[in-house]
C-alpha positions in Angstrom: -68.5 -37.4 -27.6 -71.3 -34.3 -26.6 -73.0 -34.1 -29.0 -73.6 -30.3 -30.4 -78.1 -30.8 -31.1 -79.0 -26.9 -33.3 -80.9 -28.1 -35.2 -84.1 -25.8 -36.7 -87.2 -26.8 -36.5 -87.5 -27.1 -40.7 -83.9 -29.5 -40.8 -84.6 -31.3 -43.4 -87.0 -29.0 -45.7 -84.7 -27.5 -48.7 -87.0 -26.2 -51.1 -85.9 -23.6 -54.3 -87.2 -20.1 -53.3 -90.5 -18.7 -55.1 -87.6 -16.8 -56.8 -85.6 -19.2 -58.0 -82.8 -18.1 -56.8 -82.7 -19.2 -53.4 -83.0 -22.4 -51.5 -85.2 -22.2 -48.0 -85.1 -25.0 -45.8 -89.2 -24.8 -44.5 -89.8 -21.5 -45.1 -87.3 -19.1 -44.1 -84.3 -18.1 -46.4 -81.0 -20.8 -46.2 -78.1 -19.4 -46.5 -75.1 -22.6 -47.7 -72.0 -21.9 -45.8 -70.7 -24.9 -47.4 -67.0 -26.7 -46.7 -64.8 -28.1 -48.4 -64.4 -31.5 -46.5 -63.1 -34.4 -49.7 -61.7 -37.6 -48.6 -63.5 -37.1 -45.0 -65.4 -40.9 -45.1 -62.3 -42.8 -46.2 -59.5 -41.3 -44.6 -60.9 -39.9 -41.0 -62.5 -41.6 -37.8 -65.4 -41.7 -36.2 -63.5 -38.9 -33.0 -61.3 -36.7 -36.1 -64.8 -36.2 -37.9 -66.3 -35.6 -34.9 -63.8 -33.3 -33.9 -64.3 -31.9 -37.7 -67.7 -31.3 -37.5 -68.0 -29.5 -34.6 -65.3 -27.3 -35.1 -67.5 -26.0 -38.5 -70.8 -26.4 -37.2 -70.0 -23.7 -34.3 -68.0 -21.7 -36.5 -71.0 -21.5 -38.7 -71.4 -24.3 -42.0 -74.0 -26.1 -42.7 -73.2 -27.5 -45.5 -70.8 -30.1 -45.7 -68.8 -31.7 -49.2 -67.8 -35.0 -49.5 -67.5 -37.8 -51.2 -68.4 -41.3 -51.3 -65.4 -43.7 -53.6 -62.6 -40.9 -54.4 -60.7 -42.7 -56.9 -60.0 -46.4 -59.2 -58.3 -48.1 -56.1 -61.2 -47.5 -53.9 -63.0 -50.3 -56.0 -60.4 -52.5 -56.6 -58.0 -55.3 -54.9 -55.7 -52.9 -54.7 -56.8 -51.1 -51.8 -55.4 -47.7 -51.2 -53.3 -46.7 -48.0 -54.3 -45.7 -44.9 -58.0 -45.5 -46.8 -62.1 -47.3 -45.4 -62.1 -50.3 -47.9 -66.3 -49.5 -49.9 -66.4 -53.1 -50.4 -67.0 -53.6 -47.7 -70.4 -53.3 -45.7 -68.4 -51.6 -42.0 -67.6 -49.7 -44.2 -71.1 -48.2 -45.4 -71.9 -48.7 -42.3 -70.0 -46.3 -40.7 -71.0 -43.7 -43.6 -74.6 -44.4 -41.4 -73.2 -43.2 -38.6 -71.1 -40.5 -39.6 -74.8 -39.3 -41.8 -76.6 -39.0 -38.0 -73.7 -37.3 -35.8 -74.2 -34.6 -39.0 -78.0 -34.7 -38.4 -77.6 -34.2 -34.7 -75.4 -31.1 -35.8 -78.2 -30.4 -37.9 -75.6 -29.9 -40.8 -75.9 -30.7 -44.2 -73.9 -33.4 -45.7 -73.5 -32.6 -49.5 -73.0 -35.9 -50.8 -71.0 -36.7 -53.7 -71.6 -40.5 -54.6 -68.6 -40.9 -56.6 -65.5 -38.4 -57.6 -65.7 -37.4 -61.7 -62.6 -39.9 -62.3 -64.7 -43.2 -62.3 -67.3 -41.7 -64.8 -64.9 -40.5 -67.0 -62.7 -44.1 -67.4 -65.8 -46.3 -68.1 -65.4 -48.1 -64.5 -69.4 -45.9 -63.5 -70.6 -46.5 -66.4 -74.9 -47.1 -68.2 -74.9 -50.5 -66.1 -73.3 -50.3 -63.1 -73.9 -46.0 -62.0 -78.0 -47.6 -62.5 -76.9 -49.8 -59.7 -75.0 -47.6 -57.5 -78.1 -44.7 -58.0 -80.1 -47.8 -56.5 -78.6 -48.9 -53.9 -77.6 -45.2 -53.5 -81.4 -44.5 -53.8 -82.5 -47.3 -51.9 -81.0 -47.2 -49.1 -80.7 -43.4 -48.0 -84.1 -42.1 -49.4 -85.4 -40.8 -46.8 -82.5 -39.8 -44.8 -82.9 -35.7 -44.3 -79.8 -34.5 -43.9 -78.3 -34.9 -47.9 -78.0 -33.1 -51.2 -76.2 -34.9 -53.5 -73.6 -33.4 -55.7 -72.9 -35.6 -59.6 -69.6 -35.3 -60.8 -66.6 -34.2 -59.3 -63.8 -32.0 -61.3 -65.1 -33.4 -64.7 -66.8 -31.9 -67.6 -70.5 -33.0 -67.6 -69.7 -34.0 -71.4 -66.9 -37.0 -70.0 -70.5 -38.9 -68.7 -73.4 -37.4 -70.2 -76.0 -39.8 -70.0 -74.5 -41.7 -67.0 -74.3 -38.3 -65.5 -78.1 -37.9 -66.3 -78.8 -41.4 -65.8 -77.5 -41.5 -62.2 -79.2 -38.1 -61.1 -82.3 -39.1 -62.7 -82.7 -42.2 -61.1 -81.9 -40.7 -57.4 -84.1 -38.0 -57.8 -86.5 -41.1 -58.1 -86.3 -42.3 -55.2 -86.8 -39.1 -53.4 -88.4 -35.9 -55.8 -87.9 -32.8 -53.3 -84.1 -33.6 -52.5 -81.7 -30.9 -54.1 -79.4 -32.3 -56.9 -76.2 -30.1 -57.4 -73.4 -30.8 -59.6 -70.0 -30.0 -58.8 -68.1 -29.4 -62.1 -64.6 -28.8 -63.9 -62.1 -26.1 -62.7 -63.7 -23.1 -65.1 -66.5 -24.1 -66.0 -69.9 -24.1 -64.7 -72.7 -27.7 -64.4 -74.9 -24.7 -66.1 -72.7 -25.6 -69.4 -74.3 -29.2 -69.6 -76.9 -29.9 -67.5 -79.3 -26.9 -67.4 -82.4 -27.6 -68.4 -82.3 -30.8 -67.1 -84.6 -31.7 -64.8 -83.1 -33.4 -62.0 -80.4 -30.0 -61.4 -82.1 -28.2 -59.3 -79.1 -26.0 -58.3 -75.8 -24.9 -60.4 -72.6 -25.0 -58.6 -69.5 -24.0 -60.4 -66.0 -24.0 -59.5 -63.5 -21.3 -60.4 -60.6 -22.8 -59.5 -57.1 -22.0 -58.5 -55.8 -19.6 -60.7 -55.4 -16.2 -61.1 -55.5 -13.5 -64.1 -52.2 -13.7 -65.6 -52.9 -17.3 -65.7 -55.5 -18.7 -68.0 -53.1 -21.7 -69.8 -50.6 -23.1 -67.8 -49.9 -26.8 -70.0 -51.0 -28.8 -66.7 -54.0 -31.7 -67.4 -56.7 -28.9 -66.0 -56.0 -26.0 -68.6 -59.5 -24.6 -70.3 -60.7 -26.0 -73.3 -61.4 -22.9 -76.2 -65.0 -22.9 -75.5 -64.9 -22.0 -71.6 -64.8 -18.5 -70.6 -61.5 -18.2 -68.3 -62.9 -16.0 -65.8 -59.5 -15.5 -63.8 -60.3 -14.2 -60.0 -64.1 -13.1 -61.1 -65.8 -15.7 -60.8 -68.9 -12.8 -59.6 -68.9 -13.4 -63.8 -70.1 -17.4 -63.1 -73.4 -15.1 -61.0 -74.4 -13.1 -63.1 -73.8 -16.1 -66.4 -75.4 -18.0 -64.5 -78.6 -16.1 -63.6 -79.2 -14.9 -66.2 -80.4 -17.8 -68.3 -84.7 -18.1 -69.2 -84.6 -21.4 -66.6 -83.4 -19.2 -63.4 -81.8 -21.1 -60.8 -79.5 -20.7 -58.2 -75.9 -20.9 -58.3 -72.6 -20.6 -55.9 -69.6 -20.6 -56.3 -68.3 -24.6 -54.5 -65.1 -24.8 -54.7 -62.9 -21.7 -55.8 -59.6 -20.7 -54.2 -58.3 -22.5 -51.0 -56.9 -21.4 -48.5 -52.7 -22.7 -48.1 -52.5 -24.2 -51.5 -50.8 -22.6 -54.8 -51.8 -19.9 -56.6 -51.8 -22.5 -59.7 -52.7 -25.3 -58.5 -49.8 -26.9 -59.3 -46.3 -24.9 -58.7 -45.5 -24.9 -55.0 -43.1 -21.8 -55.6 -46.4 -19.5 -56.7 -47.1 -18.0 -53.8 -50.3 -19.4 -51.5 -53.9 -17.8 -51.8 -54.4 -16.2 -47.8 -57.0 -15.5 -46.3 -58.6 -12.7 -47.9 -58.0 -14.3 -50.7 -60.7 -16.3 -49.4 -63.4 -13.4 -48.6 -63.0 -11.4 -52.1 -64.1 -14.4 -53.2 -67.8 -15.0 -50.9 -68.1 -11.0 -50.8 -67.3 -10.8 -54.4 -70.2 -13.8 -55.9 -72.2 -13.4 -53.1 -72.9 -10.0 -53.7 -73.7 -10.8 -57.1 -76.8 -13.4 -55.5 -75.3 -16.4 -55.9 -77.4 -18.9 -53.0 -73.6 -19.3 -50.7 -70.3 -20.3 -51.2 -68.2 -22.9 -49.9 -64.8 -23.0 -48.4 -61.8 -25.4 -49.2 -58.7 -25.7 -47.0 -55.7 -27.1 -48.8 -55.1 -29.7 -45.8 -58.0 -30.5 -45.4 -60.0 -31.1 -48.1 -57.2 -34.4 -48.2 -56.7 -34.1 -44.6 -53.5 -34.4 -44.5 -51.6 -36.2 -41.8 -48.8 -37.0 -42.0 -45.5 -34.7 -42.3 -43.2 -37.0 -43.2 -45.4 -37.9 -46.1 -46.3 -35.7 -49.1 -48.8 -34.5 -49.7 -51.1 -33.2 -53.4 -51.1 -29.2 -54.3 -47.8 -28.5 -52.0 -49.6 -28.2 -49.1 -47.9 -27.3 -45.6 -49.6 -27.8 -42.4 -52.1 -30.9 -40.8 -55.7 -30.6 -41.3 -55.7 -30.5 -36.9 -53.9 -27.1 -37.4 -55.5 -25.9 -41.0 -59.0 -25.9 -39.3 -57.9 -22.7 -36.8 -57.0 -20.9 -40.1 -58.3 -17.5 -40.4 -60.2 -17.6 -43.1 -62.7 -19.9 -42.5 -63.7 -18.6 -39.7 -64.5 -15.6 -40.8 -67.4 -16.7 -43.4 -69.6 -16.5 -41.0 -69.6 -12.6 -40.5 -70.8 -13.2 -44.3 -73.3 -15.7 -43.5 -74.7 -13.8 -40.8 -74.7 -10.7 -42.9 -76.7 -12.1 -45.2 -79.3 -13.7 -42.8 -79.4 -9.5 -41.0 -81.1 -8.6 -44.2 -83.4 -9.7 -46.1 -81.3 -11.6 -49.1 -83.6 -14.3 -50.9 -85.0 -10.4 -52.2 -82.3 -8.6 -52.6 -80.2 -8.6 -55.9 -76.6 -7.2 -57.3 -77.2 -3.0 -58.2 -74.0 -1.7 -60.0 -76.4 1.6 -60.6 -76.2 2.6 -57.4 -72.1 3.0 -58.0 -72.1 7.1 -59.8 -68.1 5.8 -60.3 -69.0 3.1 -62.7 -68.2 -0.3 -61.5 -64.5 -0.8 -62.0 -62.1 -4.2 -62.3 -60.8 -6.6 -61.0 -59.3 -6.0 -57.4 -61.3 -2.7 -57.7 -64.7 -3.2 -58.6 -67.0 -2.7 -55.7 -69.0 -5.6 -55.5 -73.2 -4.4 -54.3 -76.0 -6.2 -53.1 -79.5 -4.5 -52.1 -83.0 -4.8 -51.1 -85.5 -2.6 -50.5 -84.0 -0.6 -47.5 -80.3 -1.8 -47.3 -77.4 -1.8 -49.5 -74.5 -4.2 -48.7 -71.0 -3.2 -51.1 -67.8 -4.7 -50.7 -65.1 -2.8 -51.4 -61.2 -5.8 -51.7 -58.8 -2.0 -52.0 -60.2 -0.4 -49.4 -60.9 2.3 -52.6 -63.9 5.0 -52.0 -66.9 5.2 -53.8 -70.0 7.2 -54.6 -73.4 5.9 -54.4 -76.4 7.2 -56.1 -79.1 6.8 -53.2 -82.5 9.1 -54.3 -83.8 5.2 -54.1 -83.7 5.2 -51.1 -84.6 9.3 -50.0 -88.1 8.5 -48.8 -85.7 6.5 -45.1 -83.2 7.6 -42.6 -80.3 5.0 -43.0 -77.8 3.8 -40.4 -74.5 3.1 -41.9 -71.6 1.4 -40.2 -67.7 0.1 -41.8 -68.2 -3.8 -41.1 -64.2 -5.4 -41.0 -64.4 -8.7 -42.7 -61.3 -10.0 -41.1 -63.4 -10.0 -37.1 -66.5 -8.8 -38.1 -66.8 -5.3 -35.8 -68.9 -2.9 -36.1 -67.7 0.9 -36.6 -70.8 3.9 -36.8 -70.1 6.1 -38.7 -73.5 8.1 -39.6 -77.5 8.1 -40.3 -78.3 9.8 -43.9 -81.1 11.4 -44.3 -82.1 13.1 -47.6 -79.2 12.6 -49.4 -79.2 12.3 -52.9 -75.5 10.8 -53.2 -73.2 9.3 -50.1 -69.5 8.9 -50.6 -68.2 6.5 -49.4 -64.5 7.0 -47.6 -62.4 4.2 -46.2 -60.2 3.8 -43.3 -56.8 2.5 -44.7 -54.7 -0.6 -43.1 -51.4 -0.4 -42.8 -51.4 -4.6 -43.3 -51.3 -6.8 -45.9 -55.5 -7.0 -46.5 -57.7 -3.2 -47.2 -61.2 -4.5 -47.7 -64.3 -4.0 -46.2 -67.6 -3.9 -46.1 -70.4 -0.7 -45.8 -74.1 -1.8 -45.1 -76.0 0.8 -45.2 -79.9 -0.3 -43.6 -83.4 1.2 -43.0 -82.6 3.4 -39.6 -85.1 2.2 -36.5 -87.2 4.6 -34.7 -85.7 6.3 -31.8 
């Protein structure tokens, strides 16, 4: 296998930025662009993993979220068919080789030690978690490309003491390593662990439901105390960044491309590429430290159309690697890396018409010499530019489907400016407005 080796000199040196809202890699800002590969270790062989990781590396991803032990069957005598035996040393040697492969590609692995159900079912309790966490801490103490992600689609109070023990033990082996927590749907890790010293950053799961799907009578309905934001995933960012102790946050599980809206009923419409873009731009322009993409086919590595998969999956993972939504998020990452994003912030005050609701929201993110706006519906909006009157601003429309830029004008000494996107005939009419300080000509 030809290995892609494009590591930065600072690879493995992740830390929290000085303003506590973003990640750094050495002395450079790090924009988390994650992909969801929950069953990668358990279902794929090394050649398949190479294919998948190389595809993601070339699409700009830098974090792969995956799990070591996913279900009680993984640790019971009744080994699930088609899954590796986690009780054998060969499995852990295989994991080591894959981690080496990812490191050579410059990829971080967001590693879940075990899915949350193993804690909830008491398979991992205070005694067994102590043993397991020490095993992992010793084995991977010096591993450069790990980010620990605890939890796994579970509320923190389903095993609060166990998760805290896990975090404390793993942190003790390498205090510099980033630790996060993947929570239950439509919640954030901040609801339980925000003040815990071992938690370096928050993750939230905005989940897979529409605005009108607050209650579906399913196992994953939210409790009354858990505020339902619907599709407004940016609200999790607002809430997480409002706490006195500031920690980076991001959407670690938005609606997956190719999964039914509401998750459970395949008769519902499926989430599409334009939904993928909306969740990403909304949360990042609200101040998230990055974003994680998910595909229904890839998260479960569906590989046999003769057998039913989970959640109405329709395509093989090998085909889903080429879906449009997963390729388009690199354009957001490139855009953020083209500006001083760690010193920018969400700024609705620049909208003279005021902010609108739901799909008509205009997401605005601005720094000292730039303004970025995401317009999902292609609406007109009026910007207040008085703060930027001391500079000329070049203006472009960016098509988030293909990264094409279309120069509009150079704005000079204007107090306000009307943005008027061109209407498309396609289903999606989302645009990104880019205003940047004009370079000397």
